[in-house]
C-alpha positions as a Markdown table, in Angstrom:
| # | Residue | x | y | z |
|---|---|---|---|---|
| 1 | Met | 86.7 | 146.9 | 102.1 |
| 2 | Lys | 88.5 | 144.5 | 99.6 |
| 3 | Leu | 86.0 | 144.9 | 96.9 |
| 4 | Leu | 86.2 | 148.5 | 97.1 |
| 5 | Ser | 90.0 | 148.5 | 97.4 |
| 6 | Asp | 90.5 | 146.2 | 94.4 |
| 7 | Ile | 89.2 | 149.0 | 92.1 |
| 8 | Ser | 92.4 | 150.8 | 90.6 |
| 9 | Asp | 91.1 | 154.1 | 89.8 |
| 10 | Arg | 91.2 | 156.3 | 92.9 |
| 11 | Arg | 88.3 | 158.7 | 91.4 |
| 12 | Ile | 86.0 | 155.9 | 91.1 |
| 13 | Arg | 86.6 | 154.6 | 94.7 |
| 14 | Glu | 86.4 | 158.1 | 95.9 |
| 15 | Lys | 82.7 | 158.5 | 94.1 |
| 16 | Ile | 81.7 | 154.9 | 95.5 |
| 17 | Gly | 83.1 | 156.0 | 98.9 |
| 18 | Ala | 80.6 | 159.1 | 98.9 |
| 19 | Val | 77.5 | 157.0 | 97.9 |
| 20 | Ile | 78.5 | 154.5 | 100.6 |
| 21 | Asp | 79.1 | 157.6 | 103.1 |
| 22 | Arg | 75.6 | 159.0 | 102.1 |
| 23 | Leu | 74.2 | 155.5 | 103.4 |
| 24 | Ala | 74.6 | 156.9 | 106.9 |
| 25 | Glu | 71.7 | 159.1 | 106.8 |
| 26 | Asp | 68.4 | 157.3 | 106.0 |
| 27 | Pro | 70.0 | 154.4 | 104.2 |
| 28 | Glu | 66.2 | 152.6 | 104.2 |
| 29 | Lys | 65.0 | 155.3 | 102.0 |
| 30 | Gln | 68.2 | 155.0 | 99.4 |
| 31 | Gly | 68.3 | 152.4 | 96.9 |
| 32 | Lys | 65.8 | 149.7 | 96.3 |
| 33 | Ala | 64.6 | 146.6 | 98.2 |
| 34 | Leu | 65.9 | 143.2 | 96.8 |
| 35 | Leu | 63.6 | 140.3 | 96.7 |
| 36 | Gly | 63.8 | 136.3 | 96.9 |
| 37 | Glu | 67.3 | 135.0 | 98.5 |
| 38 | Leu | 68.2 | 139.0 | 99.2 |
| 39 | Ala | 65.3 | 139.8 | 100.9 |
| 40 | Gly | 66.5 | 142.3 | 103.7 |
| 41 | Phe | 69.1 | 143.6 | 101.5 |
| 42 | Arg | 68.9 | 147.2 | 99.2 |
| 43 | Ser | 71.1 | 148.0 | 96.2 |
| 44 | Ile | 72.0 | 151.5 | 95.3 |
| 45 | Arg | 73.7 | 152.5 | 92.1 |
| 46 | Ala | 77.1 | 154.7 | 92.0 |
| 47 | Val | 79.4 | 156.1 | 89.1 |
| 48 | Gly | 76.6 | 157.2 | 86.4 |
| 49 | Gln | 75.0 | 153.9 | 87.3 |
| 50 | Arg | 78.2 | 151.7 | 86.4 |
| 51 | Tyr | 78.5 | 150.2 | 89.9 |
| 52 | Arg | 75.9 | 148.7 | 92.2 |
| 53 | Ile | 76.5 | 148.4 | 96.0 |
| 54 | Ile | 74.2 | 145.9 | 98.1 |
| 55 | Tyr | 73.8 | 146.7 | 101.6 |
| 56 | Gln | 72.0 | 145.7 | 104.7 |
| 57 | Val | 70.6 | 148.0 | 107.5 |
| 58 | Arg | 70.7 | 146.4 | 110.9 |
| 59 | Gly | 69.0 | 146.9 | 114.1 |
| 60 | Asn | 67.3 | 150.1 | 115.8 |
| 61 | Asp | 70.5 | 152.2 | 115.3 |
| 62 | Val | 70.2 | 151.6 | 111.3 |
| 63 | Val | 73.5 | 150.7 | 110.6 |
| 64 | Ala | 74.3 | 150.3 | 106.8 |
| 65 | Val | 76.5 | 147.3 | 106.2 |
| 66 | Ile | 78.1 | 147.1 | 102.7 |
| 67 | Val | 78.0 | 143.6 | 101.6 |
| 68 | Ala | 79.2 | 144.0 | 98.1 |
| 69 | Val | 80.5 | 146.5 | 95.3 |
| 70 | Gly | 80.2 | 145.3 | 92.0 |
| 71 | Leu | 80.7 | 146.8 | 88.1 |
| 72 | Val | 77.3 | 146.5 | 86.2 |
| 73 | Val | 78.1 | 144.9 | 82.9 |
| 74 | Met | 75.6 | 143.4 | 80.1 |
| 75 | Glu | 73.0 | 142.0 | 82.8 |
| 76 | Pro | 73.6 | 144.3 | 85.7 |
| 77 | Lys | 70.9 | 142.6 | 88.0 |
| 78 | Met | 72.2 | 139.1 | 87.4 |
| 79 | Ile | 76.0 | 140.0 | 88.0 |
| 80 | Ser | 75.3 | 141.8 | 91.5 |
| 81 | Asn | 72.6 | 139.8 | 92.6 |
| 82 | Asn | 74.4 | 136.5 | 92.0 |
| 83 | Leu | 77.7 | 137.7 | 93.7 |
| 84 | Ala | 75.4 | 138.6 | 96.8 |
| 85 | Lys | 73.8 | 135.3 | 96.2 |
| 86 | Lys | 77.3 | 133.5 | 96.5 |
| 87 | Leu | 78.4 | 135.6 | 99.5 |
| 88 | Phe | 74.9 | 134.6 | 101.3 |
| 89 | Arg | 75.5 | 131.0 | 100.3 |
| 90 | Leu | 79.2 | 130.9 | 101.7 |
| 91 | Arg | 77.8 | 132.6 | 104.7 |
| 92 | Leu | 79.7 | 135.7 | 104.4 |
| 93 | Leu | 76.4 | 137.3 | 104.9 |
| 94 | Cys | 74.1 | 137.0 | 107.7 |
| 95 | Glu | 70.6 | 137.9 | 108.1 |
């Protein structure tokens, strides 16, 4: 995942990767459901609440598809949600 590989600190990448790996089990019970344009997506925090991972669960197999990882700064909800909305508008995300 390009967004994850852009993070220069290996330890932070590993911690985020561990949160992503945990999504393999019961992803619908983790994080919180997003609303509005991002309905159907969920958000979970990592690395001491500094990073937000936005993901979607698809199908009966419950596959977590990670769609965005971003640093939470000042207005965490706006930054990560705006990133996801932009990806959605650019059709890099699908329902």
